[in-house]
C-alpha positions in Angstrom: -14.0 40.4 30.7 -11.5 40.0 33.6 -10.8 36.6 35.3 -13.1 36.0 38.2 -11.2 34.4 41.1 -13.2 31.5 42.8 -13.3 31.3 46.6 -12.0 28.3 48.3 -15.0 26.0 48.1 -15.6 26.6 44.4 -11.9 26.3 43.8 -11.8 22.9 45.4 -14.6 21.9 43.0 -12.8 23.2 40.1 -9.8 21.1 40.9 -12.0 18.0 41.2 -13.2 18.9 37.6 -9.6 18.7 36.4 -9.1 15.4 38.3 -12.3 13.8 36.8 -11.2 14.9 33.3 -7.8 13.3 33.8 -9.4 10.0 35.1 -12.0 10.1 32.3 -14.9 10.4 34.9 -16.7 12.8 32.6 -20.2 12.4 34.2 -18.9 13.4 37.6 -17.0 16.2 36.1 -20.2 17.6 34.7 -21.9 17.4 38.2 -19.1 19.6 39.7 -19.3 22.0 36.7 -23.0 22.4 37.5 -22.4 23.0 41.1 -20.1 26.1 40.4 -22.1 27.4 37.4 -25.5 27.2 39.4 -24.2 29.9 41.7 -25.3 33.2 40.0 -22.0 34.9 41.1 -20.0 32.3 39.0 -22.5 31.5 36.2 -20.1 33.0 33.7 -16.8 31.8 35.1 -14.8 31.4 31.9 -12.5 28.6 33.0 -15.4 26.4 34.4 -17.4 27.0 31.1 -14.4 25.9 29.1 -13.9 22.8 31.2 -17.6 22.0 30.8 -17.2 22.2 27.1 -14.1 20.0 27.0 -15.9 17.4 29.1 -19.0 17.5 26.8 -16.6 17.1 23.8 -15.3 13.9 25.4 -18.9 12.6 25.7 -19.4 13.3 21.9 -21.5 16.4 22.3 -19.4 18.4 19.9 -21.6 21.5 19.2 -22.5 22.1 22.8 -18.8 21.7 23.6 -17.7 24.5 21.2 -20.5 26.8 22.5 -19.3 26.4 26.1 -15.6 26.8 25.3 -16.2 30.0 23.2 -18.5 31.4 26.0 -15.9 30.7 28.5 -13.2 32.3 26.2 -15.4 35.5 25.7 -15.7 35.8 29.5 -12.0 35.4 30.2 -9.7 36.1 27.2 -6.6 36.3 29.3 -7.0 32.8 30.9 -4.5 30.3 29.7 -6.8 27.5 30.8 -9.5 28.8 28.3 -7.1 28.9 25.4 -5.6 25.6 26.3 -8.9 24.1 26.3 -9.9 25.6 23.0 -6.6 24.2 21.6 -7.5 20.7 22.9 -10.8 21.0 21.2 -9.4 22.0 17.8 -6.9 19.1 18.2 -9.7 16.6 18.7 -11.1 17.9 15.4 -7.7 17.5 13.8 -7.4 21.2 13.2 -3.8 21.2 14.3 -2.8 24.5 12.8 -5.7 26.2 14.7 -4.7 24.3 17.8 -1.2 25.5 17.7 -2.5 29.1 17.5 -4.6 28.5 20.6 -1.6 27.1 22.5 0.6 30.1 21.5 -2.2 32.4 22.9 -2.2 30.3 26.1 1.5 30.8 26.5 1.2 34.5 26.3 -0.6 34.4 29.7 1.4 31.7 31.1 4.7 31.3 29.3 6.2 28.7 31.5 3.3 26.3 31.8 4.8 22.9 31.3 1.6 21.2 30.2 0.8 23.6 27.5 4.5 23.6 26.2 4.4 19.8 26.0 1.2 19.9 24.1 2.5 22.4 21.7 5.6 20.4 21.2 3.5 17.4 20.3 1.5 19.3 17.7 4.7 20.7 16.3 6.4 17.5 15.7 3.1 16.0 14.5 2.9 18.8 11.9 6.7 18.7 11.2 7.0 22.3 12.3 10.7 21.4 13.2 11.9 24.9 13.8 9.1 25.6 16.2 9.6 22.1 17.7 13.3 23.0 18.4 12.3 26.3 20.2 9.7 24.6 22.3 12.0 21.8 23.3 14.6 24.4 24.3 12.1 26.1 26.6 11.2 22.7 28.2 15.0 22.0 28.7 15.5 25.4 30.4 12.4 24.7 32.7 13.3 21.0 33.4 17.0 20.4 32.9 17.0 17.4 35.1 14.4 15.6 33.0 15.7 13.1 30.6 13.0 13.8 28.0 14.0 17.4 28.0 17.5 16.5 26.7 16.3 13.8 24.2 13.5 16.0 22.7 16.1 18.8 22.1 18.5 16.5 20.5 16.0 14.9 18.3 14.9 18.4 17.2 18.4 19.0 15.9 18.6 15.5 14.4 15.5 16.0 12.3 16.7 19.4 11.2 19.8 17.5 10.0 22.1 19.5 12.2 23.9 16.3 13.3 26.9 17.9 14.9 24.8 19.8 17.4 22.5 16.8 18.0 25.6 14.5 18.8 27.0 17.3 21.2 23.7 17.5 23.1 23.5 13.6 23.3 27.1 13.5 24.4 26.5 16.2 27.2 23.3 14.2 28.4 25.3 10.9 28.3 28.0 12.3 30.6 25.3 12.9 33.2 24.1 9.4 33.3 25.8 7.2 35.9 26.3 3.9 34.1 28.9 1.2 35.1 31.3 0.4 32.4 30.7 -3.3 32.7 27.0 -3.3 33.5 24.5 -3.5 30.7 21.4 -1.2 30.9 18.9 -1.5 28.0 17.9 2.3 28.1 21.5 3.4 28.2 22.3 1.0 25.4 19.6 2.4 23.2 20.9 6.0 23.9 24.4 4.9 22.8 23.0 3.3 19.6 20.9 6.4 18.8 23.9 8.6 19.4 26.0 6.4 16.9 23.2 6.6 14.4 23.3 10.4 14.5 27.1 10.3 14.0 26.8 7.9 11.0 24.0 10.0 9.4 26.2 13.1 9.8 29.0 11.5 8.0 31.2 11.3 11.0 32.4 7.7 10.3 35.7 7.8 12.2 34.0 9.2 15.3 31.1 6.7 15.1 33.6 3.8 14.9 35.5 5.1 17.9 32.2 5.6 19.8 31.3 2.0 19.2 34.8 0.7 20.3 34.6 2.8 23.5 31.0 1.7 24.5 30.7 -1.8 22.9 30.5 -3.5 26.4 27.6 -1.3 27.4 25.5 -2.0 24.4 22.9 -4.9 24.5 22.4 -5.4 20.8 25.7 -7.0 19.8 24.5 -7.9 16.3 23.7 -4.1 15.6 27.2 -3.2 16.9 29.0 -5.7 14.5 26.8 -4.7 11.5 27.6 -1.0 12.2 31.3 -1.7 12.6 31.4 -3.5 9.2 29.5 -0.8 7.5 31.9 1.9 9.0 35.1 0.0 8.3 34.0 -0.3 4.6 33.4 3.5 4.4 36.7 4.1 6.1 38.4 1.8 3.7 39.7 -0.6 6.4 39.0 -3.5 4.3 40.9 -6.2 6.1 39.1 -5.5 9.4 35.8 -5.2 7.6 36.4 -8.7 6.1 37.0 -10.1 9.6 33.7 -8.5 10.8 31.7 -10.0 8.0 33.2 -13.4 8.5 32.1 -13.3 12.2 28.6 -12.2 11.1 28.4 -15.1 8.7 29.2 -17.4 11.5 26.1 -16.0 13.2 23.9 -16.3 10.1 25.3 -17.9 6.9 22.0 -17.3 5.2 22.1 -13.6 5.1 22.6 -12.1 1.7 23.7 -8.7 3.0 26.7 -10.2 4.8 28.0 -11.8 1.6 27.6 -8.5 -0.1 29.6 -6.8 2.6 32.3 -9.5 2.5 32.6 -9.2 -1.4 33.1 -5.3 -0.9 35.7 -5.9 1.7 37.8 -8.5 -0.3 37.2 -6.8 -3.7 37.7 -9.7 -6.1 39.0 -8.7 -9.3 37.4 -11.4 -11.5 34.6 -14.0 -11.4 37.1 -16.7 -10.3 38.1 -14.8 -7.2 34.5 -13.9 -6.6 33.4 -17.6 -6.8 36.2 -18.5 -4.4 34.5 -16.5 -1.6 31.4 -18.7 -2.1 33.4 -22.0 -2.4 35.0 -21.2 1.0 31.5 -20.7 2.4 30.4 -24.0 0.9 33.2 -25.8 2.8 32.6 -24.0 6.0 28.7 -24.2 5.9 28.0 -27.4 4.0 24.2 -27.1 4.8 24.1 -23.4 3.6 21.9 -22.6 0.5 22.6 -18.9 0.1 26.3 -19.3 -0.7 25.3 -21.9 -3.4 22.5 -19.6 -4.7 24.4 -16.2 -4.9 27.0 -17.2 -7.5 24.3 -18.0 -10.0 23.7 -14.2 -10.4 27.2 -13.6 -11.9 28.3 -17.0 -13.3 27.5 -18.0 -16.9 28.1 -20.9 -19.3 29.2 -24.3 -18.2 30.2 -23.1 -14.7 26.7 -21.7 -14.2 25.3 -25.2 -15.3 27.6 -26.9 -12.8 26.7 -24.7 -9.8 23.0 -24.7 -10.7 22.9 -28.5 -11.0 24.3 -28.9 -7.4 22.0 -26.3 -6.0 18.8 -27.9 -7.6 19.7 -31.4 -6.6 20.2 -30.4 -3.0 16.8 -28.6 -3.0 14.8 -31.2 -4.8 16.2 -34.1 -2.7 15.3 -32.1 0.4 11.9 -31.2 -0.9 12.3 -27.4 -0.7 9.0 -25.7 -2.0 10.3 -22.1 -2.4 13.3 -23.0 -4.7 11.5 -21.6 -7.8 11.0 -18.3 -5.9 14.6 -18.0 -5.0 15.6 -18.4 -8.8 13.0 -16.0 -10.1 15.4 -13.2 -10.7 17.4 -15.4 -13.1 14.4 -15.3 -15.6 15.7 -12.0 -16.9 18.4 -13.9 -18.7 17.2 -16.2 -21.6 20.4 -18.2 -21.7 20.2 -19.0 -18.0 16.5 -19.9 -18.4 17.3 -22.2 -21.3 20.0 -24.0 -19.1 17.6 -24.2 -16.2 14.9 -25.8 -18.2 17.2 -28.3 -19.9 18.6 -29.5 -16.5 15.1 -29.8 -14.8 13.4 -31.5 -17.7 16.4 -33.9 -17.7 15.8 -34.7 -14.0 12.1 -35.4 -14.5 12.9 -37.8 -17.5 15.6 -39.5 -15.6 13.8 -39.8 -12.2 10.7 -41.2 -14.1 12.9 -44.1 -15.7 15.5 -44.9 -13.0 14.8 -42.6 -9.9 18.1 -40.8 -10.3 18.9 -37.3 -11.4 21.0 -38.6 -14.2 21.3 -42.2 -15.5 25.0 -42.1 -15.1 24.9 -41.2 -11.3 26.3 -43.6 -8.7 24.7 -43.7 -5.3 21.4 -44.1 -3.6 18.1 -43.9 -5.5 16.1 -40.8 -5.0 12.7 -41.1 -3.1 9.3 -40.7 -5.1 8.9 -37.2 -3.5 11.9 -35.9 -5.5 10.1 -36.3 -8.8 7.0 -34.6 -7.3 9.1 -31.5 -6.4 10.8 -31.5 -9.9 7.2 -31.6 -11.5 6.1 -28.8 -9.1 9.1 -26.7 -10.2 8.5 -27.4 -13.9 4.8 -26.4 -13.6 5.9 -23.0 -12.1 8.7 -22.7 -14.7 6.4 -23.2 -17.7 3.7 -20.9 -16.1 6.5 -18.2 -15.8 7.5 -18.4 -19.5 3.9 -18.4 -20.7 3.1 -21.9 -21.6 0.0 -22.8 -19.5 -0.8 -26.2 -21.2 2.6 -27.6 -20.3 2.4 -26.1 -16.9 -1.0 -27.8 -16.3 0.2 -31.1 -17.6 3.0 -31.2 -14.9 0.9 -29.8 -12.1 -1.9 -32.4 -12.8 0.7 -35.1 -12.8 2.0 -34.1 -9.4 -1.7 -33.9 -8.1 -2.3 -37.3 -9.3 0.5 -38.8 -7.4 0.0 -36.7 -4.3 -3.6 -35.3 -4.0 -3.2 -34.1 -0.4 -0.3 -31.5 -0.9 -1.8 -28.0 -0.7 1.2 -26.3 -2.5 0.2 -28.2 -5.6 -3.3 -26.7 -5.7 -1.9 -23.3 -5.0 0.3 -23.4 -8.0 -2.6 -24.8 -10.2 -4.8 -21.9 -9.2 -1.8 -19.6 -10.0 -1.4 -21.0 -13.4 -5.1 -20.5 -14.2 -4.9 -16.9 -13.0 -1.9 -16.1 -15.1 -3.7 -17.8 -18.1 -6.6 -15.4 -17.7 -9.2 -17.7 -16.1 -9.6 -16.3 -12.6 -12.8 -18.1 -12.0 -11.1 -21.6 -12.5 -8.2 -20.2 -10.4 -10.5 -19.3 -7.5 -12.1 -22.8 -7.8 -8.7 -24.5 -7.2 -7.7 -22.2 -4.5 -10.9 -23.0 -2.8 -10.0 -26.8 -3.2 -6.5 -25.9 -1.6 -8.0 -24.2 1.4 -10.5 -27.1 1.9 -7.4 -29.4 2.6 -6.5 -27.2 5.7 -9.3 -24.9 6.8 -7.2 -23.8 9.8 -4.5 -22.3 7.7 -5.1 -18.5 7.7 -2.7 -17.8 4.8 -4.5 -20.2 2.5 -7.9 -18.8 3.6 -6.7 -15.1 2.8 -5.2 -16.3 -0.6 -8.5 -18.0 -1.6 -10.5 -14.9 -0.5 -8.2 -12.8 -2.6 -8.7 -15.0 -5.7 -12.5 -14.9 -5.2 -12.5 -11.2 -5.0 -10.4 -11.1 -8.4 -13.2 -13.3 -9.7 -15.8 -10.7 -8.5 -17.2 -13.2 -6.0 -17.4 -10.7 -3.2 -20.0 -12.4 -1.1 -18.2 -15.8 -1.2 -14.9 -13.9 -0.3 -16.6 -12.4 2.8 -17.9 -15.8 3.9 -14.3 -17.2 3.5 -12.8 -14.4 5.6 -15.5 -14.8 8.3 -13.8 -18.1 9.4 -11.2 -16.0 11.0 -13.0 -12.8 12.0 -14.6 -12.0 15.5 -17.8 -13.7 16.2 -21.0 -11.5 16.5 -19.5 -8.9 14.1 -20.0 -8.9 10.3 -16.8 -10.1 8.6 -16.6 -6.9 6.5 -16.8 -4.6 9.6 -14.3 -6.6 11.4 -11.8 -6.5 8.6 -12.3 -2.8 8.4 -11.7 -2.5 12.1 -8.5 -4.5 11.8 -7.3 -2.3 8.9 -7.2 -5.3 6.5 -6.3 -3.3 3.5 -5.4 -6.0 1.0 -9.0 -7.1 1.4 -10.6 -3.7 0.9 -8.3 -2.9 -2.0 -9.4 -6.1 -3.8 -13.0 -5.5 -2.9 -12.6 -1.9 -4.5 -11.2 -3.5 -7.7 -14.0 -6.0 -7.8 -16.8 -3.5 -7.3 -15.2 -1.2 -9.8 -15.2 -4.1 -12.5 -18.9 -4.7 -11.7 -19.7 -0.9 -12.1 -20.7 -0.7 -8.5 -18.9 2.6 -8.1 -20.5 3.6 -4.7 -19.3 0.4 -3.1 -15.9 0.7 -4.6 -15.6 4.3 -3.4 -16.6 3.3 0.1 -13.7 0.9 0.1 -11.3 3.5 -1.1 -12.4 6.1 1.6 -12.1 3.3 4.2 -8.4 2.8 3.2 -7.8 6.6 3.1 -9.2 6.7 6.7 -6.8 4.0 7.8 -3.9 6.0 6.6 -5.3 9.0 8.5 -5.5 7.0 11.6 -2.1 5.7 11.2 -0.9 9.3 11.0 -2.9 10.3 14.1 -1.5 7.3 16.0 1.8 9.0 16.0 0.5 11.1 18.9 0.8 8.0 21.2 4.5 7.6 20.5 5.9 11.2 20.7 6.1 11.1 24.6 6.2 7.2 25.0 9.4 6.7 22.9 11.4 9.5 24.8 10.3 7.9 28.1 11.2 4.3 27.1 14.3 5.5 25.1 13.3 3.6 21.9 14.8 6.5 20.0 16.1 4.7 16.7 12.6 3.1 16.2 10.9 6.5 17.0 13.0 8.4 14.4 12.4 5.6 11.9 8.7 5.9 12.6 8.7 9.6 11.9 10.5 9.2 8.6 8.1 6.4 7.6 5.1 8.6 8.5 6.5 11.3 6.3 6.2 9.0 3.2 3.3 7.0 4.4 1.0 7.5 1.5 3.5 6.3 -1.1 2.5 2.8 0.2 1.2 0.5 -2.6 -2.2 0.2 -0.6 -2.8 3.8 -0.8 -1.7 4.1 -4.3 -4.0 1.3 -5.5 -7.0 2.8 -3.5 -6.2 6.3 -4.9 -6.0 4.9 -8.4 -9.3 3.2 -8.3 -11.0 6.3 -6.7 -9.6 8.7 -9.3 -10.6 6.4 -12.2 -14.2 6.2 -10.8 -14.4 9.9 -10.2 -13.3 10.6 -13.7 -15.9 8.2 -15.0 -18.6 9.8 -12.8 -17.7 13.2 -14.2 -17.8 12.0 -17.7 -21.0 10.0 -17.3 -22.8 11.1 -14.1 -25.3 8.5 -12.5 -28.9 9.4 -13.5 -32.1 8.7 -11.8 -32.6 5.0 -11.9 -36.4 5.2 -12.8 -35.7 7.5 -15.8 -33.0 5.2 -16.9 -35.3 2.2 -16.7 -38.0 4.0 -18.7 -35.6 4.8 -21.4 -34.4 1.2 -21.5 -37.8 -0.4 -21.7 -39.3 2.0 -24.3 -37.8 -0.1 -27.1 -38.5 -3.5 -25.8 -41.2 -6.0 -27.1 -43.8 -7.4 -24.8 -41.9 -10.7 -24.4 -38.7 -8.9 -23.6 -40.5 -6.5 -21.3 -42.1 -9.6 -19.4 -38.7 -11.2 -19.1 -37.2 -8.0 -17.8 -40.0 -7.5 -15.2 -39.4 -11.2 -14.0 -35.7 -10.5 -13.7 -36.4 -7.4 -11.8 -38.7 -9.0 -9.4 -36.2 -11.8 -8.6 -33.5 -9.1 -8.1 -35.8 -7.1 -5.8 -36.6 -10.2 -3.8 -32.8 -11.1 -3.4 -32.1 -7.4 -2.5 -34.8 -7.4 0.1 -33.6 -10.8 1.7 -30.1 -9.4 1.9 -31.3 -6.0 3.3 -33.1 -8.2 6.0 -30.0 -10.1 6.8 -27.9 -6.8 7.0 -30.5 -5.3 9.3 -30.4 -8.3 11.6 -26.6 -8.2 11.7 -26.8 -4.4 12.4 -29.3 -4.9 15.1 -27.0 -7.6 16.7 -24.0 -5.1 16.5 -26.0 -2.3 18.1 -26.9 -4.7 20.8 -23.3 -5.5 21.6 -22.5 -1.7 21.4 -25.2 -0.8 23.8 -23.9 -3.6 26.2 -20.3 -2.1 25.8 -21.7 1.5 26.4 -23.4 0.3 29.7 -20.2 -1.3 30.9 -18.1 1.8 30.2 -20.4 4.8 29.9 -17.8 7.3 30.7 -15.6 6.9 27.6 -17.8 7.9 24.7 -16.1 9.1 21.5 -17.4 11.1 18.6 -18.9 8.8 15.9 -17.3 8.9 12.4 -19.4 9.9 9.4 -20.9 6.9 7.9 -19.8 6.2 4.4 -22.9 5.6 2.2 -22.2 4.2 -1.2 -25.1 5.9 -2.9 -24.0 9.4 -1.6 -20.5 8.7 -2.7 -21.4 7.8 -6.2 -23.5 11.0 -6.6 -21.1 13.7 -5.4 -21.7 17.2 -6.8 -18.0 17.6 -7.8 -16.2 14.4 -8.6 -13.1 16.1 -9.9 -12.6 17.9 -6.5 -12.9 14.5 -4.7 -10.4 13.0 -7.1 -7.9 15.8 -6.4 -8.1 14.9 -2.6 -6.7 11.4 -3.5 -4.3 12.8 -6.1 -2.5 15.4 -3.8 -0.5 13.0 -1.6 0.6 11.1 -4.8 1.9 14.2 -6.4 4.1 14.8 -3.4 5.2 11.2 -2.5 4.7 9.1 -5.6 6.1 11.5 -8.2 8.4 8.9 -9.7 5.4 7.0 -11.0 4.2 8.2 -14.4 0.5 7.3 -13.6 0.5 10.1 -10.9 1.2 12.8 -13.5 -1.1 11.2 -16.1 -4.0 11.1 -13.7 -3.2 14.6 -12.8 -3.5 15.5 -16.6 -6.9 13.7 -16.9 -8.3 15.8 -14.0 -7.0 19.1 -15.1 -7.9 18.4 -18.7 -11.5 18.1 -17.7 -11.2 21.3 -15.5 -9.5 23.1 -18.5 -6.5 24.1 -16.5 -3.8 24.6 -19.2 -0.8 25.3 -17.2 -1.5 22.4 -14.8 -1.9 20.1 -17.8 1.4 21.4 -19.2 3.1 20.7 -15.7 1.7 17.2 -15.6 2.7 16.1 -19.2 6.2 17.6 -18.7 6.7 15.7 -15.5 5.4 12.4 -17.1 7.6 13.0 -20.2 10.6 13.3 -17.9 9.9 9.8 -16.5 9.0 7.9 -19.7 8.6 9.9 -23.0 7.6 6.7 -24.9 4.6 5.8 -22.6 1.5 5.0 -24.8 -0.9 6.7 -22.3 1.3 9.8 -22.3 1.1 9.9 -26.0 -2.7 10.1 -25.9 -2.4 12.9 -23.2 0.0 14.7 -25.2 -2.0 14.5 -28.4 -5.2 15.7 -26.6 -3.2 18.5 -25.0 -1.8 19.5 -28.3 -5.3 19.5 -29.9 -6.8 21.4 -27.0 -4.2 24.2 -27.0 -4.5 24.5 -30.8 -8.3 24.9 -30.4 -8.4 26.9 -27.3 -10.1 30.3 -27.0 -10.4 32.9 -24.3 -7.0 32.0 -22.7 -5.2 34.9 -21.0 -2.4 36.4 -23.0 0.2 35.5 -20.4 -0.9 31.9 -20.3 -1.0 31.6 -24.1 2.6 33.0 -24.3 3.8 30.2 -21.9 1.9 27.6 -23.7 3.3 28.6 -27.0 6.9 28.4 -25.8 6.4 25.1 -24.2 4.5 23.6 -27.1 7.5 24.4 -29.6 9.8 22.6 -27.2 7.6 19.5 -26.8 6.2 19.2 -30.3 8.5 21.4 -32.5 6.9 22.6 -35.7 4.6 19.6 -36.2 0.8 19.4 -36.2 -1.2 16.8 -34.2 -1.6 14.4 -37.2 2.1 14.4 -38.1 3.0 14.0 -34.4 0.9 10.9 -34.2 2.3 9.5 -37.3 5.8 10.1 -36.0 5.1 8.2 -32.7 3.5 5.3 -34.8 6.5 4.8 -37.1 8.7 4.9 -34.0 6.8 2.1 -32.2 5.2 0.2 -35.0 6.1 -3.2 -33.5 4.4 -2.6 -30.1 0.8 -3.4 -29.6 0.1 -0.9 -26.8 1.8 1.9 -28.8 -0.2 1.0 -31.9 -3.3 1.2 -29.8 -2.6 4.6 -28.5 -1.8 5.9 -31.9 -4.9 4.2 -33.4 -7.2 5.8 -30.8 -5.7 9.2 -31.5 -6.0 8.8 -35.2 -9.8 8.0 -34.9 -10.1 10.9 -32.2 -8.4 13.4 -34.7 -10.4 12.3 -37.8 -13.1 9.6 -37.6 -12.8 8.9 -41.3 -9.6 7.2 -40.5 -11.5 4.5 -38.6 -10.6 1.5 -40.9 -6.8 2.1 -40.7 -7.1 2.8 -37.0 -8.9 -0.5 -36.3 -6.5 -2.5 -38.5 -3.6 -0.9 -36.6 -5.1 -1.7 -33.1 -6.1 -5.3 -33.9 -2.9 -6.6 -35.4 -1.8 -9.8 -33.7 1.2 -10.8 -35.7 3.9 -12.8 -33.9 6.6 -10.3 -34.6 4.6 -7.7 -32.4 5.9 -6.9 -28.9 3.9 -7.1 -25.7 1.3 -9.5 -27.0 -0.1 -10.4 -23.5 -3.6 -11.0 -22.1 -3.9 -7.7 -20.4 -2.8 -5.7 -23.6 -5.2 -7.7 -25.8 -8.0 -7.1 -23.3 -7.3 -3.4 -23.5 -7.6 -3.5 -27.3 -10.9 -5.5 -27.3 -12.2 -3.0 -24.8 -11.2 -0.1 -27.1 -13.0 -1.8 -30.0 -16.1 -2.3 -28.0 -16.4 0.9 -26.1 -16.3 3.2 -29.1 -12.8 4.5 -28.8 -12.3 3.4 -32.4 -15.9 3.9 -33.5 -18.6 1.3 -33.9 -17.2 -2.0 -35.1 -19.1 -4.9 -33.6 -18.0 -7.4 -36.3 -14.3 -6.5 -35.8 -14.8 -6.9 -32.1 -15.9 -10.5 -32.5 -13.3 -11.4 -35.0 -10.5 -10.0 -32.8 -12.0 -11.9 -29.9 -11.9 -15.2 -31.7 -8.2 -14.6 -32.8 -7.3 -13.8 -29.3 -9.0 -17.0 -28.0 -6.8 -19.1 -30.4 -3.7 -17.4 -28.8 -5.0 -17.4 -25.3 -7.3 -20.4 -25.1 -7.8 -20.3 -21.3 -8.6 -16.7 -21.0 -12.1 -15.8 -19.9 -12.2 -12.5 -21.5 -11.8 -14.2 -25.0 -14.3 -17.0 -24.5 -17.2 -17.3 -27.1 -20.4 -15.3 -26.3 -22.4 -18.4 -25.3 -19.7 -19.6 -22.9 -20.7 -19.6 -19.2 -18.8 -21.2 -16.4 -21.7 -22.7 -14.3 -19.5 -24.2 -11.7 -20.3 -22.4 -8.5 -17.5 -21.7 -5.9 -18.5 -22.7 -2.4 -16.6 -22.0 0.8 -16.2 -25.6 1.9 -14.1 -26.8 -0.9 -16.7 -29.0 -2.7 -16.3 -27.5 -6.0 -13.2 -28.5 -7.9 -13.6 -32.3 -7.7 -14.6 -32.8 -11.4 -12.0 -32.8 -14.3 -11.4 -29.5 -16.1 -13.5 -29.6 -19.2 -11.7 -26.6 -20.6 -8.3 -28.2 -20.3 -9.6 -31.3 -21.9 -11.3 -29.5 -24.8 -8.1 -27.7 -25.5 
């Protein structure tokens, strides 16, 4: 249908509709739409119908909005307004590809429309359609050559396409048009210069970049960035003497910066350890209070010289009372010789300070204050915790607490020792004691909540966090609103360990939504950064967003979600009533009565919790209604509510798992877990070629990984027993199988793996599980292999032994209850503090509160040991 031209009166109303939309006065906009559409002549006016739809969309009426916009489009297919509005609707639903198509259609009818071109460029950069973005920015530059954003956008397009030469030429041409005084500093011009220099450096034009800095140094605000870039460029151009001078000047600014010492070393190129040490000795003289020049030589020194330098470094820190000294020395723990010297020195300090208040009885000088011994004990507690001796660690930390019971750091370390020793409940108790000493410290509060979550005390953790969340809102909702992902990640892990899969999945999906929101938030910066000239930060943001989902928070959430979906596929949740009937059928009257009482108590508790939740929800709704009345114009579309029960009972768990896996396959392909999770999913879907792809990628990362061995074995067996596989697929599989496994069979492949890793507990467990999986008659040998705890075996840690115990209990090695109990008892002797290996009757009755009253009694467990 051809476009209907509106007369003057209606045209004025239409312009007012546009103004109302721009000012978010949606209700008024709808009134004006009604005035035009109520006239029978213009009841089908396409552009007015489209604008009505757009306004309704802003009020959250999505279905009506689409109906009106499509109706408007049908009535006026040649209107750029209708196509533009349809694109805006698609964009609001995050259908960016469809929105781009709509904008392109709009440009067919109005090719020089600036607003449509700008909106199109935003979507193109958002979707990283860089070629399209470059073309659109070129059109904008032609239409508005006097605008700064036109030039900058065009240059950024070439920069992102890695055409650095062209990008730098465009920036230089634009720079020439700017009237800037050589001696006057203008922030935006300064940022332009620094961005231009970044382009030159990234393009490998180091000589030009250095000349550029020298020419414009006076006009750049960020003097530190200039010097750092000069040092880096001089090193690349082999101008070492000048580079050394630059790094010396930088050290005068900040003698505690590790990178500056590294740059100075590269510039001076010491040929031996003595020359290298000279650099730092000169720094000691120049900066007597500097700790970094005393710390860095410890990385490359050894023997007596290492002892001498370490002795000085430790004495300074212990005398000053520097709590993070252990953290700064953590990297030395990879060298056993250095650890031995460190222990010998610090134990010597403790003995000497106890007897004569000196670091060494032969020292001359002032006596050390009592706090020095306290910090030595604090260090020793962390040292023994690090090397796996929790009893000695507790001995030192208890002595420190006895002397100074008000120092929070001591309780933090005590909690950490218990955590590493495997008793997270005791750890949470002591962390709660720490936060009770300073309830206004948010860091301690968060740390305590984290420990509580690790101990599966979700409610207590929520109460703990509620001290710092907004009043009138449930703590969990406020933490979700603030995108507090550490809390949600720990919650997901806690719910997973309690088999509350729906709740765990809810947290995983909330984290996934946060990452989606962070991606969408880019829209706000595409125009803002070009206007404000924060170009270096903008390009860094785009590069960060490209790899956003390789962040540890996303990886942890995806890992939990995939594990749960795999479990739900293997063991779908059944109807609770049927499950209950099956469970109660074999119970005696006494047991049945006991169960009914337990169920009644649980039901009553659940009812009270539900009432409390409803009350909180009502309060929140009241607040929302109030807010809505205050600002009724701006109403957004509501997100779909995440219901735990629905999430745990999805129709296709594997498809949901793939949604979490897909970003990992692109961004976290260097982690073997990504490919092994992919294998587990495709194994259940019987996708042989994708299984092959997954194991090959994992094999390239770590061919000796125990989990990979299990996957390879199952793949080998599945291919050997496969039927109805297409010939082409079978041919590829046979070729690759011979490369991966040679001429062996599954049994001999497993035996070869076992003989290669006979001294490693995780490898023995993997081989034992596959031995039983292949032939259940080998159960006895498989169990013996898995449950070996000899001292010569590698990786005999709490985590690995828990995995073995789980395998013995869950049937991976067949039914073997007695073996499980024997193995638990053996592990308890080796790891006496670990909760996982406590006797069956053991229960920790000490309740953790959120006011710090819990940990005042002496630790019965420690005394017993």
